[in-house]
C-alpha positions in Angstrom: -32.4 -18.4 -18.1 -32.7 -15.3 -16.2 -28.9 -13.2 -15.7 -28.1 -13.2 -12.3 -28.3 -9.7 -10.5 -25.8 -8.1 -8.4 -25.9 -7.8 -4.8 -26.5 -4.1 -3.9 -22.3 -2.4 -3.5 -23.7 -1.8 0.4 -24.3 -5.6 1.0 -21.2 -6.8 -1.5 -18.9 -4.3 0.6 -20.3 -5.4 4.1 -19.6 -9.0 3.2 -16.0 -8.9 2.3 -15.3 -6.8 5.6 -13.6 -8.5 8.7 -15.1 -6.5 11.5 -14.1 -8.8 14.5 -12.0 -5.7 15.8 -15.2 -4.4 17.2 -16.9 -0.7 16.5 -13.2 1.2 17.1 -11.0 -1.2 15.3 -10.2 -1.7 12.1 -13.0 -2.9 9.7 -10.6 -4.9 7.1 -11.2 -5.3 3.6 -10.7 -9.3 2.7 -11.4 -9.1 -0.9 -9.0 -8.1 -3.7 -6.7 -5.6 -3.1 -4.1 -3.2 -5.1 -1.2 -1.6 -3.3 -2.6 -2.6 0.4 -5.9 -0.9 -0.7 -9.0 -2.9 -1.0 -10.6 -2.6 -4.5 -14.2 -3.6 -5.9 -16.5 -3.1 -8.9 -19.0 -0.5 -8.8 -20.8 -0.6 -11.9 -18.3 -1.2 -14.8 -15.5 0.4 -12.9 -13.1 -0.4 -10.1 -13.4 1.7 -7.0 -11.1 1.8 -3.4 -13.4 -0.1 -1.1 -12.6 2.5 1.5 -14.0 5.0 -0.7 -17.1 3.2 -1.4 -17.4 2.8 2.6 -16.9 6.8 2.9 -19.5 7.5 -0.1 -22.3 5.3 1.1 -22.2 6.7 4.8 -21.8 10.7 3.6 -22.3 11.1 0.0 -20.1 11.7 -2.7 -16.2 13.1 -2.1 -15.9 16.7 -3.4 -13.6 17.0 -6.3 -10.1 17.9 -5.2 -10.3 16.0 -1.8 -9.2 12.4 -1.1 -10.5 9.5 2.1 -7.7 9.6 4.1 -7.1 6.8 7.2 -6.7 7.8 10.8 -5.4 4.5 11.4 -3.1 4.4 8.7 -4.2 0.6 7.5 -4.8 0.7 4.0 -7.3 -2.0 3.6 -9.5 -0.4 6.8 -12.7 0.5 5.8 -14.4 1.8 9.4 -16.0 5.3 8.8 -14.6 6.4 11.9 -11.1 5.6 10.9 -11.9 8.0 7.4 -11.7 11.6 7.3 -11.6 13.7 3.9 -8.5 15.9 3.1 -6.4 17.3 0.7 -2.9 15.6 -1.0 -1.4 18.3 1.1 -3.1 17.6 4.1 -2.6 14.0 3.6 0.9 14.3 2.7 1.7 16.2 5.8 -0.2 13.5 8.1 2.1 10.8 6.4 4.7 12.9 7.7 3.6 13.6 10.9 2.9 9.7 11.6 6.5 9.1 9.9 5.2 6.8 7.0 7.1 8.8 4.7 9.9 6.8 3.1 12.1 9.8 2.3 13.3 12.7 4.8 12.0 10.5 7.8 15.2 8.8 8.2 13.5 5.3 7.2 15.7 4.1 4.6 16.8 0.8 3.8 16.5 -2.3 6.2 14.6 0.3 8.5 11.8 0.6 5.9 8.8 -1.4 7.2 8.8 -2.4 3.1 12.2 -3.3 2.9 13.2 -6.9 1.4 16.6 -6.5 1.5 19.3 -5.7 4.5 22.3 -3.7 4.4 24.7 -6.8 5.0 22.3 -8.3 1.8 23.3 -5.0 0.0 26.6 -5.5 0.7 26.5 -9.1 -0.8 25.2 -8.2 -3.5 27.8 -5.6 -4.7 30.5 -8.0 -3.9 28.8 -10.9 -6.1 28.5 -8.1 -8.6 32.2 -7.1 -8.2 33.4 -10.8 -8.9 31.4 -11.0 -12.2 27.8 -12.7 -11.3 25.3 -11.6 -13.4 22.6 -9.1 -12.2 19.9 -12.0 -13.1 21.7 -14.8 -10.8 22.0 -12.2 -8.0 18.5 -11.3 -8.3 17.5 -14.7 -8.5 19.5 -15.5 -4.9 17.8 -12.9 -3.0 14.5 -13.3 -4.4 14.3 -9.6 -5.9 13.7 -8.0 -9.5 16.9 -7.6 -11.5 16.2 -4.2 -11.9 16.9 -3.7 -8.4 20.1 -5.3 -8.4 20.8 -2.7 -11.4 19.8 0.2 -9.6 21.9 -1.2 -6.1 24.4 -1.3 -8.8 24.1 2.3 -10.6 23.8 3.5 -7.1 20.2 4.5 -7.6 19.2 2.5 -4.2 20.8 1.7 -1.2 23.1 4.3 -1.3 23.4 5.0 2.4 25.2 1.5 2.3 29.0 1.5 2.0 
């Protein structure tokens, strides 16, 4: 029996994209993701899907540059939404669009990735003060015990009194 050959990268990329938003919309990666970014195997390595899309359309990314998203959707692979930039340019874009968690006022429950509310943090502190274990509190709130420890020691949610 002959070993199965992998399909070409371009074909595998296209098969995992949801392009239902049309040519101007986001082409969302439907395969595996890491931190919201699409990932796929390329040879013996793993690569970010949006970077693969860029390289298929434009060639290799020059050293020191990143493939950035105009749309701020990490799983988007629409070439029209991607641009090359330095890390500094990407960070300035992040701050300008209000995506940076520090320095833009998005802390606590206002942050789009927050799993706790300010009231929840107050309840966590009350329970800890009453002798409940960090693990029990973590289980009750569905967060890691390290998060509870960081709240207890003032490393997270410092703004909540």
